[in-house]
N, C-alpha and C positions, 0 to 999 in steps of 0.2 A: 267396427267400432265406430262411433259418429263422430263426425268433425266437431271441434270446439273451435269458436272464433276466441284469439286470445286479445288480453286486454293492453291495449296501448301503454306499452314502458320500454324502459330502457333493454331488460335481457327478462327472458322468460325461459324457466327452470323444470326438468325434468327429474326426479329425484328415483333410484333405483336400488334395491333392495333397503329401502328408506330405513326399517324399523321404527322404534319411536319418534323417531325426527329431528336426530342430532343436529344432522347434516342441514337438512331443511331449514331449520330454525337460524342456524346460522346465515344460511343464503338470502333470508327473511331480512336478516338483520342489516345486508348488506346493500340490500336495495332490490333482491332478485325477486321476480314473482313467481313463485313454484307453482306451477298448474299443474301438475300429475305425479303422483306417487305409487311407488310398486312395492309392496311388501304381501310375502306369503304368510306370515306367522298373525292368526286372526287377531290374538291380545297385543300386539306391537300395530297392528293395525286400526285397532280400536283407538289405543291411545293415540295415534298419530291423527287420526278424523276427529276427535275432540278439540285438540290444540292446535289444529291447522284447518277451520270450517272452508275456509275459503280454494283448498287443491283436491282436486279428485283423488281418491284411494282407490286404487283397484289391488284387492285382498286376493289376487292368485298367485300363483306362480308364475316367475319369470319366463319360463319358456312358453306359454300359454299366450305374452303378447308376442304377435306376428309384427307388429308395427306400431311406430308412436304417430299420430294421427291428429297433430295441433298444427293450424293455422301458423306460417313462417311469416309472421307481420312483424317479426323483433329479431333481435338477436336471440340465437338460441345454445342454451346451455345445458347438456347433460350429464349429472354427477352421481357417484354412489359408491357405495363401498361394500364388496362382497362380502359373503362370511369368512372370517377370520379365524377362527378356532384352528383351522388344519395349518395355518402358517405361523401360528405362536409358539414362543418359545419353551412355553410352559408344556406343551402337547408335541412330545418329541414320537408318541407310538402314529401319527397320521401326518406328518408333515414329507409326504412325498407323493410322488406324482399319480399312485394309486388312490389316491382320495378323490372322490369325484367332487367334492365341493370348491375344492383348490382349483376344478376347473371352469367355475361359474363366472370368471370374469371373459370365459369367451361368449357368453350371454350380452355381457356389456358391449363387448366389441362388436357383435351381429347387430343391436340396436342402433351404436353409433354406426355404423356403414349403411343401415337403412334411413335413418333420420338425419343425417348428414349437419349436426349441431356445429354453430360454429366455435364451440369451446367443449373440452371434457373436463372433468375434474375425477379422479379415481382415486380412493383410497382404501388403505387396509393396515393391517400393525405391522412394524418396522421388519417383522419376521420374513416376510415373503422376499426381502431382498437376500437373505441368507438360507431359503430354504432350495436343497437342492441346488448346491452351488449358483446360486443366481439363474437356475432353468426359467423359473416362472417370470421372472422381471425380464429376464431376455425376452423371451416369449411376447410378454404384453406390450413393451416397447417396441416389437419387430411388428406386431399384429396392428399398433396404431398407426405406425408410420406406413404401412401397405395402404391402410384405407386413407392416408392423406393429412395425419396430424403430425405438426412438429410439436413434439414433445419435452419437458423437462421436469426431475422427480426432484424429491428432497425429503428429510426426516425433520420433523417437527415435535417439536416438545410441548405440549400443553402449558407446561408452567411457566414458558417463556413469554406466555400471552394471557396470565391474569389467573389462569385457574389453577386451584390448588391442589393441585395433585400432578404428579411427575408420570405424564404419559405419552408414550413417542408414538407419531403415527407417520406412514407412508403417503406422503401424496404426489400425485403424477397430474399434472396440467397440459393437455394439449390444444392447440390453436390450428384451426382448417385455414389461416391464414399466413403461418409463416410466422408467428409471433413466438420469440421466444421470453419467459417468462421470468424476472428475478424472482424468486420466492421472500415472504416480508421476514424482515428482522424483528429479533425478541424485542416486545414492549415493554416488558418487566423485568427489568434488573432486580429489582426487589422482590421477591415470589410473595406470593399471596398463601396465607398459613392455614392449617386447619381450624386453629383458633379463632382467625379470622370469618371463616364458613360456619361455625357452630355455636360462636358464643352466644348467640340470642335466641337459638333454639330449647326447647322444652327437656327438661331431664325426663327419662326412659325407663322403663323397666324391661329384664329380659320377657321378649314374648310382648311386647307393647302390643296394643290393637286397636286402641283408639284412632280413628286415620285423621280426624278432621280436629287441630288444635289452635288454642291461640298463642300468641309469640308469650311469653314471661315476659320480656323485658325488650327495651327499645336497642337495636342495633346499631353500633357503634363504628365498625369498618364498613369502608365504603362498599366494599367487595358483597356484604351481606344487605347494606342498605340498597342498593342495587337489583339485585335479587327480589327481593322483599318489596318495593315499590310501595304502594300502598295499601297493603295489604293488612289486615288484621291478624289473621289467621291462614293456617295454609293445609293442607293435605301431606299424605305419606309418613305419617307419624308410626310405621309399622316395622316390628323387630322380630326378626324370627326366634323361636324359644330355644335356647338350648338346655341341653341337661346341667343337673347339678355340679357332676365331675367336671364338666366342662369350663363353668362358670367358676368353679374353685380354681381351674389353672389359671383362670384371667388375672386371678388379683395378684399372683406372684410375677407377672410381666409387668417392665416398668416402660416408659415411654420408649418409642423405637425399639424396646424389645421385642423379642418372637419366643419361638417353642424351645429355645436353649437354655430360657431362665427359668421353666418350668422343672419343679423336682423331679427326679428320675422315678421316686415313688406313687407321683400322680401319672406316669406315663407309659404304665405297666402294658397298657392296651394297644403298646405299638411294637411290634417284632422289631424294629431296628430304628427307634425314631432318628437315627444319624442320617437317616433318607430323605428328611421330612426337606421342603422346600423351604427358602427363608421367608419368604411371604405367609407362612402357616402360623396362625396365632400372632399375627404381627399386631403389637399395639398402634395406633396413631401418634407421631409427635406433633403435638401443639404448635409448636413455633415454626414448621416447615410443611413445604406441601405433603401432600399425602402420596405414600406409593401407588402404582397402578392399582385400583381397585379391584378390576376385571372379577371372577366370580365371589365377591365379597363374603356371600355367604356360607359358600363351600369352605374358604381358606380362613372362616374364621376370624376375620378383620376386626379388631377391637376398638372399641371407642377412646380417645385417649384419657379419659378421665372417670369416665363409668364402665363398671365390669361388664358390657354386653357388647353384642355385635353392635352393626349402624344401622339406623332405620331407614326405609326408603328415602325421604327426604333428605338424610344428611349425605347419603352418596349421590343423589341429586345435586345438591350444594356443591360436593366435591368436583363434579360432573359440569358446573356451572348453568346448567337447567336454573330460570327464572322459577320462582315460589308459587306461582301460578299455573305452571304447567303440571297437568296431573297424569296420573299412571292408572292405567286399567288392567284388572285381572286379578287373580289370588295374590297373594307376597312374593311367590317364587316367580310369577311371571312379570312382575314389576322389577322384582331384583334384578331381573334377566335383563330387561329392557334398559334398565339405568345402566349397568355395569358394559353393555354390549354397544352403547351409544357412542359417537364422535362428540366430546364437548363444543357445544354450540360457541361459546368463545373463540376456541381455534379455528373452526370451520368460518367462522365470519372475518378471522385474520386472511383465510387463504380467499374467498371469495371477493374480500375489498382488492387483493392484487388483482384479482382477474377484471374487475370492473376498473380498474386503474388504468390496466392493458387494452381496454375498449375504447377509453376517452383518447 
């Protein structure tokens, strides 16, 4: 791997397990020069490259990176979120020590030990603190302590930072210089709602395929205005096609409701519908933040006032991605990229706190 000279800046960053780039976008908004990103998935890496053209993308498995070789002429930051499905509370089957993806944090530790960045930011789902009686949390804290980092951690809810979605994430911040960080306080007591995120977007049909569309109306909410900026149109208006039987069920569900509102006669293909997760067939409430979107296609998350699933752009709005952020690959790949991402606005708040501790 060839050496690269870093640009003069306050702090330079490297993003591990970058996905489509939610953490990197938040870091950029906070003033960090993200010089390198590593992501195994091809489609997520292509999305990242399109939206972060000045960052070197390594589209390879993390264990193929033997060392980070960036000149250290600035303050350095290593950040990232390892795959989180194995720690998710909705995934009870593999929330164990036996799941190999649950050990990928060791790759983060390995590269932190090699590069010795001034700061680390490690992110995951809140389930990481509950899995195996906090076994993984204790392991991660001990590893970072052994290689010289003073760490603090907390659970932050994206809705507290202007994101129209209730999404709790685990953040660990580590300092090589014995600094203990106070985590950011909520910036939004008045929560951003689904209506504020969606009101200016086009009406769509089940299975909509026309990707790029003009806005049908002006944005009235400050949140939508900020994400639109000066655009007249945007991409991502793709909706999965549900069967007619699924669409028929949607019509019975009020805002905030779920599968419990569907008549028994329409749920006969479920052996025991009482075992359905509360997030299945959930219709969003327009006057509140969305529930955690997760795999919103599989969960059949429903638009608040239209009988269909969410478009890629609507899901991206719920995550706080700006409308000029484009997602690549087929619709399934795009949906996965959006749902796996860290909300950029939440990431920005965390990185701004790191920046404050540097000054």
